[in-house]
N, C-alpha and C positions, 0 to 999 in steps of 0.2 A: 847565165852561168858562163864563166870563163874557164877554159881548160887550164889545168895546172901549169903547163910549160909557159903560159902567158901571164901568170900572176906577177905582181909587183912591177908592172910596166906602165901603169897609169891608164890602162885600157878601160877598166871599170869606172874610174873617176871621170874620164873623158866621155864615156857613153852616158853616164847618169847626167852629167852636165848638159850634153846635147839634148837629151830627152826632156830635161826640165825646161830648157829654153824653148823647145818646140811646144811643150805643154802650155807654157805661159803665153807665148806669142800666138800660136795657131789655134789652140783650144780655149784660150782666154780663161784658163784655170787661175785661181787665186791662192790655192793651197794644194800641196802635194805631200802625200804621206808615204813614208818608207818604214816597213816593219822588218826587224832583224832579231835573230837570237842573240842574247847577250854574249855568248861564247864566240860569236863571229866578229872578232875585232877588226878584221880587214874590211868587212862590209860596213861596219859602223864608221870607220875612218873615211871610206868613200863618201858616205852620206855627209859627214862633217865637213869634208873638203868642198862639198857642193852647197854648203850653207844650210844644211838641215840641223835642227836642234832637237834634243830629246824633249818630248812632251810628256810621256808617261811610260811606265813599265807595267804591262799586263801580266800579273802573276798567275802562273798555272793555267794559262788559257789554251795551250796546245798540247795534244797528246800525240807523241811520236813513238810508235811501237809501245814499249812498256814505260816510257818516260813521260812525265808531265813537265812541260817546259814553259818558261817565261818568254815574253816577246817585248822588245823595246820598240816604242813607236816614236819615230823621228818625223819632224814636219818642216817643210820649207814654204815660206809665204812669198807671194809675188813681191811685196815691198816689206822687207824686214824692219824691225825696230831700229836695228843698226843703221840701215840706210836712211831712215827718217831722222835719226839723231845726227847723221852726217850732213844731211840737207839743212838741218837747223844750224849747224856750225858754219856751213858755207854762207847761209843767209846772214848770220851775225857778222861774219867776216866782211861781206859785201857792204853792209850798213856801216861798219866801223871804218871802212876805206872810203866812204863817201859815195858809193854807187847809188844811183837813184833806183828806188824800188817802187813799184806801182801795185 
């Protein structure tokens, strides 16, 4: 949790990014899950900026006081489909330019 005076300074985005890099590199994780309440747009944006994608919304899965709330489940994979498609484009470019591929 980041104290209010420090909101909107990129601290959360940077922290999540660093944590993800450590988790992938040092812990050899292949998948990281972030759960957030749909009303918390700032936290959703932090996850999105760090490559997390919405996987599902769990409807009515949390009781907070008198409220029953939904939770959005965001996931970041070690090698995203975007990265795979980018690698395919690089490979095609290299072949088109005459680079030798083995």
